[in-house]
C-alpha positions as a Markdown table, in Angstrom:
| # | Residue | x | y | z |
|---|---|---|---|---|
| 1 | Met | -0.2 | -0.1 | -0.1 |
| 2 | Ser | 2.9 | 2.5 | 0.8 |
| 3 | Thr | 4.0 | 2.5 | -2.7 |
| 4 | Asp | 0.4 | 3.2 | -4.0 |
| 5 | Leu | 0.4 | 6.1 | -1.6 |
| 6 | Ile | 3.2 | 8.2 | -3.0 |
| 7 | Trp | 1.5 | 8.3 | -6.3 |
| 8 | Ser | -2.0 | 9.3 | -5.2 |
| 9 | Asp | -3.1 | 12.8 | -5.5 |
| 10 | Ala | -4.1 | 14.8 | -2.5 |
| 11 | Thr | -7.8 | 14.2 | -3.1 |
| 12 | Glu | -7.1 | 10.7 | -3.2 |
| 13 | Leu | -5.1 | 10.4 | -0.1 |
| 14 | Ala | -7.8 | 12.8 | 1.7 |
| 15 | Glu | -10.4 | 10.0 | 0.8 |
| 16 | Leu | -8.2 | 7.1 | 2.0 |
| 17 | Ile | -7.6 | 8.8 | 5.5 |
| 18 | Arg | -11.3 | 10.0 | 5.7 |
| 19 | Thr | -12.5 | 6.2 | 5.0 |
| 20 | Lys | -9.8 | 4.9 | 7.2 |
| 21 | Gln | -8.0 | 3.0 | 4.4 |
| 22 | Ala | -4.8 | 4.7 | 5.3 |
| 23 | Ser | -3.7 | 6.8 | 8.3 |
| 24 | Ser | -2.1 | 10.1 | 8.3 |
| 25 | Val | 1.2 | 8.5 | 9.6 |
| 26 | Glu | 1.2 | 5.9 | 6.8 |
| 27 | Val | 0.8 | 8.6 | 4.1 |
| 28 | Val | 3.6 | 10.7 | 5.8 |
| 29 | Arg | 5.8 | 7.9 | 6.4 |
| 30 | Ala | 5.3 | 6.6 | 2.7 |
| 31 | His | 6.5 | 10.1 | 1.3 |
| 32 | Leu | 9.7 | 10.3 | 3.9 |
| 33 | Asp | 10.3 | 6.8 | 2.7 |
| 34 | Arg | 10.3 | 8.0 | -0.8 |
| 35 | Val | 12.5 | 11.1 | -0.1 |
| 36 | Glu | 15.0 | 9.0 | 1.8 |
| 37 | Ala | 15.3 | 6.5 | -1.4 |
| 38 | Thr | 15.4 | 9.3 | -3.8 |
| 39 | Asn | 17.3 | 12.1 | -2.3 |
| 40 | Pro | 20.6 | 11.1 | -2.6 |
| 41 | Lys | 20.2 | 10.1 | -6.5 |
| 42 | Val | 18.3 | 13.5 | -7.5 |
| 43 | Asn | 18.6 | 15.9 | -4.6 |
| 44 | Pro | 15.2 | 17.4 | -5.1 |
| 45 | Ile | 14.4 | 18.1 | -1.5 |
| 46 | Val | 15.8 | 21.1 | -0.1 |
| 47 | Thr | 14.3 | 21.2 | 3.6 |
| 48 | Leu | 12.2 | 18.7 | 5.1 |
| 49 | Ala | 9.1 | 20.2 | 7.6 |
| 50 | Glu | 10.4 | 19.2 | 10.7 |
| 51 | Gly | 7.9 | 17.4 | 12.8 |
| 52 | Ala | 5.8 | 16.3 | 10.0 |
| 53 | Leu | 5.4 | 12.6 | 11.2 |
| 54 | Glu | 4.9 | 13.9 | 14.6 |
| 55 | Ala | 2.0 | 16.0 | 13.4 |
| 56 | Ala | 0.4 | 13.3 | 11.7 |
| 57 | Lys | 0.6 | 11.1 | 14.4 |
| 58 | Ala | -1.1 | 14.0 | 16.7 |
| 59 | Ser | -3.7 | 14.3 | 14.0 |
| 60 | Ser | -4.4 | 10.7 | 13.5 |
| 61 | Gly | -8.0 | 10.0 | 14.2 |
| 62 | Ser | -9.0 | 13.5 | 15.1 |
| 63 | Gly | -10.8 | 14.2 | 12.2 |
| 64 | Thr | -9.3 | 17.6 | 11.7 |
| 65 | Val | -6.3 | 18.5 | 9.3 |
| 66 | Ser | -3.9 | 21.0 | 10.6 |
| 67 | Arg | -2.3 | 23.1 | 8.0 |
| 68 | Arg | 0.7 | 25.4 | 8.7 |
| 69 | Thr | 0.9 | 29.0 | 8.0 |
| 70 | Ser | 4.2 | 31.0 | 7.8 |
| 71 | Ser | 3.2 | 32.2 | 11.5 |
| 72 | Ser | 0.9 | 29.8 | 13.0 |
| 73 | Thr | -0.9 | 26.6 | 12.8 |
| 74 | Thr | -4.5 | 26.9 | 11.5 |
| 75 | Arg | -7.3 | 24.1 | 11.9 |
| 76 | Cys | -9.2 | 23.2 | 8.8 |
| 77 | Cys | -11.4 | 20.7 | 7.2 |
| 78 | Ser | -13.0 | 19.4 | 10.4 |
| 79 | Arg | -15.5 | 16.7 | 9.9 |
């Protein structure tokens, strides 16, 4: 499943999380694993968001998605 996650668009990922077919932690972990595997070869990543996995763990199961802005964290998309 994690390989499929890295090729899914944001709408598909949101649906998978909403329907509990994947967790936010699985989605973030899949993308971090892909970065780790490809970054040494192509160096596309300048900076990783520190704490992305921890934020995914914190939001897992809350039904709310956090969106970071330049100066704060805002809550959106509550269901």
